[in-house]
N, C-alpha and C positions, 0 to 999 in steps of 0.2 A: 465159878470159885475165883477167890483170891487167888494169890500163888507169890506176896509180898507180904514185910508183917503190915507196910504201910498201907498196902489192899484191905489188907484185914481190919482195919482200926477203922479207915472209911468206907469199910463196908458195915460197920460196928455202930456209927455214926450217924451217915446215912438213917437205920431202921432208928435212929433215936431222933432224928427232929423231925422223919417222916409220919413220927407221931402224934411227937409236939406239936406236927402245922395240921393233921386230921384234927386232934385239936381242939381246936383253938375255931378249927374253918367248920368245924361242927356248930362249937360257942356261938359261933357268929352266926351262923344256918337257923339256927333257934330264936335265937334272940329278935333277927327277923320278921321270921313265924309267928312268933309270940305282937311283937309290933303290931303286925298287919290282922293278925284273931281281931286285938282291942280295936282297933283301927274300925273292923266293921259294926260291932254289939259298943261303942262301948262313951265314954262320955268324956268329953278334952279334955280331964285332965288326968287321966289314964291313959290318953293317946301321949298326951305329953310327957308320959313317965317311962312309955311305950318305949318315945322315941330317942329318948335322955340314954338309955340302957342302951339300945341297937346302934345306936350315936357313940357312943360307949367301945361297948364290943369291938366298933369294926377298924377303929379310930388304932384300939391297944391293937389288932390284928395287924397294920398299916407300918406300926413303928415295931417294932416286932421282923418287917419282912416278908411273911404273910401272905400279905398281898397287897399291889402296885398301890403308893400311896392316893397317882386318877382315881384306880380303882375306889379307893375305899373312898374320897369326894364325889364321885359319879351317884353311888350311892346314897352314900347321905344327902346328897341332892333328893331323887326320886325319893330319899323316903322323906324331907320336912316337906317335900311338894306333894303326896300325896296327905299329910297331917296337915298341911293348909290351906288343901283341897276339902277335908274336910272340915275346916274351925268355917272355912269361910257361906261352904254352903248349908249349916247351923244358920 
């Protein structure tokens, strides 16, 4: 339990920040999941659209400090690699 006004404010802020971060992380996970689903069953155009959407969400989360920029780069690299392997296989 917070004992001072500043500690109470910090607690309120941390609750807001946590909710914002959870939403952003959920959005990133959803976009990556949708990309992986299109990767399995779709043509090259929809794969490219899904990849673009997933990259956008990951980059946005990194720019807001929700995920580390190195983690964002790693995730984007892995998704791109999977998309290119799919297009090369056909």
